[in-house]
N, C-alpha and C positions, 0 to 999 in steps of 0.2 A: 829630477828621482832616477836612480838607476832602476830597471825593470828588466827583469832575463828575459821576458815575453818578446823583447823587441829583437832578439835573435830568432824567434819563431816568424815573426812577420819579414824580416828580412827573407828568410828563406822561401816563403810564399811570394813573394816579389819577383825571386829570380829561380821561380818553380817553372818546369816546361809548361805543364798543363795546369797553367794558373787560372781559377775561378774566381769571382768574386766572393771577398771574404766577408763572414758574419762573425764579428766579435762579441761572443756572449759572457755574459757576466751579471752577478748581483748589483744592484742600485749601488754607485760609491765606491766602485773598486779601482776606480781609474782608466775607464775604457776611452772617454774623451780625450783625455791628456796622453793617452798612449798612441791613440791615432794621428794625433796633431805631433805629438813628438817624433811618431815615426816618419810624418810626412818632411817635416823639419829636418832631419837628417840624412834622407835619402831621395827625395824629389826637388826639383826646381820650382814647382809650384803646389799649393795646396787650395783645391776647392771645398770649403766645409758648407754644409748643409743640415742645418737643424728642422727636422720636419715639426719638432713640438711649437717652434716659436714663430713659424709663419702660416697664415692660412692658407697663400697661395700654394705652398709648397705640399700641403696636406691634398691637394687635389689634382698633383701632378700626373699622376699615372692614372687618374679616372678615364680618361678619354680613351686612351691605348697604350700600347706598349712599344710604340715606334721610337725607335732609340734617338733617331736622328731628330726627332722634335723633342724628345727628352732633353737631350746636350743642348740643343738651342734654347730651351726653356732655360735650365739652369744657369746656363752662359749670361742669359739676361739678368738671372733673378741674383747673379753672383757678380756680374758685371765685371767677369773676366774671360779670357778665351781658355777654352781647353786643349792642351797638347795632349795628347794620348801617351804619347812615350814620356813624359816628363812632368803629369799632372796627377795628383793623388787626389782622388773622387772620395769625400768622406760624406755617408748619408748617416748621420746622428739621429738617435730616436725614430727610427725606420719605422717600427711598429705604429707610429701617430699617423703615418702616409697611408690612405687607403690604395690598397694593392701594392703597398710597397716593396713587402717582401717577393711576392710574386715577380716584381719587375727586375729583380737580379737574375733571375732564369732567363729573360730576353737579353739582358747583357751580355752573359754569358754565350748566347746563341749567335746573337746580332751582332756583337762589338767585344769581342774579347779581348782586343787590346787597350779595353779601358781598364787602369786600376782602379778598381771599387773596393772601398772599405766600409761597412754597415754596421752598426751596433745599435743596441737599445737595452732597456733593461729587461732582464728575464721576466719581471712580473709583466711587462707588456708583451714581450714577443712570445713569451710560452702559452699565452691565454689569448692569441689572435683567433677569431672566430671568423672573419670576412677574408681572412688571405691564405692562398695556397702556399703552402711551402714548398720552397724548389729543392725539393730532395734531388742529389745527385747532380746539381747545378750550383752548388755553392761550395766552397772551403769554409769549414769551420773550427774556431779558435776561441778555447775557453779561459778566461781570465778569473782569477782567485786575489785575495789581498797578499800581502807581501809576506815570503817566507821568511823563517829566522835568517838564513843567508842573506836573503835581500836585505833584512833589516839593518844587519851588520853592516853591509856594503853601503848604505844611507847615511849612518851613524859615524864614519870616519874609520871603520874597521875592516877597510878593503882586502887589507892583507890577510886576517884572520880569515874571513870569508872564503879567500880562494884556496887557504890551506885545508880548511874544511870540505870544500868541494873536490879538492884531489885528495881527501883523505889521508893528507900528512899526520898521521896519528902521534908519531914519535914528537913533531914540532908542538901539535895541537895540545899533546899532554901538559905541556909546558905551561899553557896559558888555561888550564881547567877550571880555576877559580875565578878567573876573569870571566870565561865564558858562561860560566854557572849565573854569576850576577848579571850578565847581558841576557841570559834567559830568563831570569826572574821579571826583567824588566820588559821582555817581549811579552811574556806570559800577561803583563798589567797592560800594556800600549796594544798589543796586537800589531794586525798588518793593515788595517784600513789606510789607504793611503794620506787623506787628509788629516788623521789623527797623526800618523807617522811624522808627517810635515811642520805639523803644527810642533810636535814636541822635539824635532829637530831645532826650531828654529826660538824655541821658548824655553825647553827644558822644564817643565811645570807640569805635574801630573795631575792637578786639579784642574787645569784645562783640556787636558787630556779626557778626563772623566766627563766633564762637561760637552764636550763633543762626540763622545762614545754615546751619550744619553740622547742627545738630538739625533744621530742617527738611527738610534732605534725608534725613537718617536716616530720619525719619516717612513721606517719600514712600517709600522704600525698605521700610520695615515696612508699607506698605500695599498695597504689590504681593502678597504671601503672602495678605493677607487679603480680597483685592477681585477678584484675577486668577487663571483656571484654574491649578493646579499644573503642569499641562504646560509652561505658557509664560512662569512666572515667572523661570528662568534665562535665558531669552531677553532678555526686559524689562530683565533687569539686566546682561545684555550690552550693549543699545542704550544704555542711560541712562550706563553707564559709558565707552561710547565716544563719545558728543556731543561732548566738548572736543576730542577728537584729529581727529573728522570736521570739525569747524568750522575746525580750524587748518591743514589743508589748503591749498595754494594756490587750489584749484578745490574749492570746497565741497560739490560733488554728491556725495550720499551714498554710499558704496561698500561694500556688504556685506561684500565679501572684508578690508576691516579691521577688521571684528569680528573674523572668525574664518578662518582659511585654509579657502578651499573653500567659503565660505558662499554660499548661493544667496538668490535673493529668498523663496521661498516657506518659506524656515527662519525668516525674520526679519519677513515684512509683517506678519503679525497680532500680534507683539509690538510693533510700531511704530503699528499703528493703535489699539493699546490705550494706548499712552501719548499720543498725540493725542486721543483721543478723552477721555482723563482730563484734558485740559487742561494736561500737562505739557511736552508739547512740540509746536512748531509746525513743520507741513510746508508747503512753499512748492514748488509743482511747477514743471517748466519748461515752457515754451511756445516752439514754435519758427516757428508763424506769430501775429503779436500782432494777431489779428482779435476783434471782439467776438463773443458771449460768450466771454473768454479760458478762461473754464472747459471749452467745447466744443471746446477746443484745446490742453487740457493734456496733459502725457506724465505718466501717474502712475507711470510706473516710474522716473523722472528726477527728483530732488528736492533739496532741502536740509532738514535738520533743524535747528531753534532750540530752545533752552529756553525756559520759560515767564519766567524772569526774569534780568536780566543780572547780577544781585548772586549769584543763585545759580551762575550759571555759572563766574564769578569765584571762588566759592568750592570748586566742584568742581575748578577748575584749581589752587586752592590759590595765587592770585595774591598776592603780599606787598603788604602796605599801604603799605610804604616806597615801591613803585612809583608811589603816587599823587604823591610830591614829586619824582619826577622828570619834566622838563618832556616831555610828550607821550609819553614812552614807553609810558604804559598806554592811549593810543588806537590803539599800532603792536604791541602784544604778540600774538602768533597771527596773524601776517599779516594785521591787519585784521578778525579775527572780530568782537572785542568790538563794534567800529562796526557791522558788518551786524547782529548781534545786538540792538544798542541800537535801530538804525532798526526793523526787523521790530518790535520790542516797541513802538515809539511808534504803527506805524501800523496793526498788525494789528485794534487794536478798532475802528477806523473801516472798514476796507476788505479784502478779499480781497487777497493778495499772491502773485505769481508771480515767474517770473526769466526771463529769455530767453538764449538761446545757440543758436550754429551748431556743431553735432558736428562733428569731437572737439574741440569748447570751442576753435576758434580765435578767438571773438569771446563775449564774455558780459556782458549787462547785469543788475545785481545784484538789481533788481527793477523789476517792472511792474505797473500796476493800472489798472481803468477810471474814469474821472471823468467824469460826463456822458457824453457823445459819443465822447469821447476817451480813446487809451491812452497813458499817462504812464509813460517810461522815467524809473527813479531808477537813478544811477550813487553808489555810497558811496566817499569816500574818507578814510583814517584820520588824515592829517594835511593839510598845504596843496598835495599836488601835485593838480595840476589837470589833467593828462594824462588823457583821456576819449577812447581811440580807438575802444572798442567802443560807446561811447553816440555817437559820430558817426558811426558806420559803421550804426547803428540807425536814427537821423534821417535818412541821406540813402536808406538802403534802404526805409523805410517814409514817409516824407514826414511826419515828426514836427515840428510846430508848436511843441510845448513838450517841454521836456525838464528834470529836475531833476539837479545835482550837489551832493551833500552832502560837506563837508569841512569842516576848521578855519579855512577863509577866510572873511570877513565877506559879507553879501548882495550879488550884484551882478546885475545885469540887463540890461548894456550888450549882448549877443549876441543878444537878441531872443526867438530859438527857445530859448536855453538860460539858465536860471536857476540861481546859485551862491548854496546856502544853507547857513549853519553847521548843523553838524550837531545843535545843541541846537534847531534850527528842523523837525527831521522831522516832527514831528506834525503842524504847519500844512499840511504838503502835501495832506492828505486835505479840508481845510476847503473 
């Protein structure tokens, strides 16, 4: 499978001040595969350790952080010699090892010559209680499901994917209808690696949906495994309410929709838990679009998206026959799918916010920082190019560059406003 994040790993390998790398990401986004594939491509040897599957390994760092002892121990465990220059050491499910995360600090301070990549489910890493996180002593890289461009490159459309990356709109426009069909397919399949790989092999959407349901069940089972018992019921309530929150005309998260009379304090910990676990994406409102946006964000007003659009559709039990109905999949749930899609394509590149004027008389779906500019992004599910809120935002804040995403082809005739097809959403952040 072709994952663009492999380029980032190679940059880390060649970095001057390289530190042990922690690969973050929700469960099942392909972290283990990525680490092994990276090792296969760039190292003579791979030493792979899974702390979840070995009782001995769980105790590896309990005694001390003497790196010489640790290296000797893992060489015995793996029955292979570690050559610092040519061996990639992989610590998988590192959250299962007592003091495992803390040990990375000592690898950096005592033995920086070793190539260490560690990974674990965010469900585990984010909730560590007995581990001191090695702030400043590790490099961090976050992994997400496959983007639409990655999806294209893996289903035999490498050239089309490359043209979108290069923003060669004159060529892309010729294949607009084909790309629209592929976009509908991605809406249904999503970007979870196991699901995409299964579709490539079998071309069976029923199997795709079955796998998605298994993934969702696995996540729900993990709630009980990693979350404090007292908030598990609330996590489930938020989780099961995500689709109805996004289906509203105004997608701002409403606590009262989860449960009558619900208040912020009742569910904010459950929401934070899902976000920290990488299963939900929180997009806060900004009333004043001024850099840095984080300083002006309203943490009490937000939208909540799912980690993957395919899983969102599985949650909603969206029938695969919808794929055959022209444009319907793009307008289901009042455009919620299109906003989910855009969020998923952009979040791995930049921090997203949205803008609105209370009481929601005007709203721009997303805004983000790009260099010295703040770029507003309006998302349209079809070819409807009305964008009153976007125009108001541009006039109010003297915006020079705005983006409108829809199913219409590329158009930049207005100067200040660029119309982009939805399948080009990821390129906004380039």
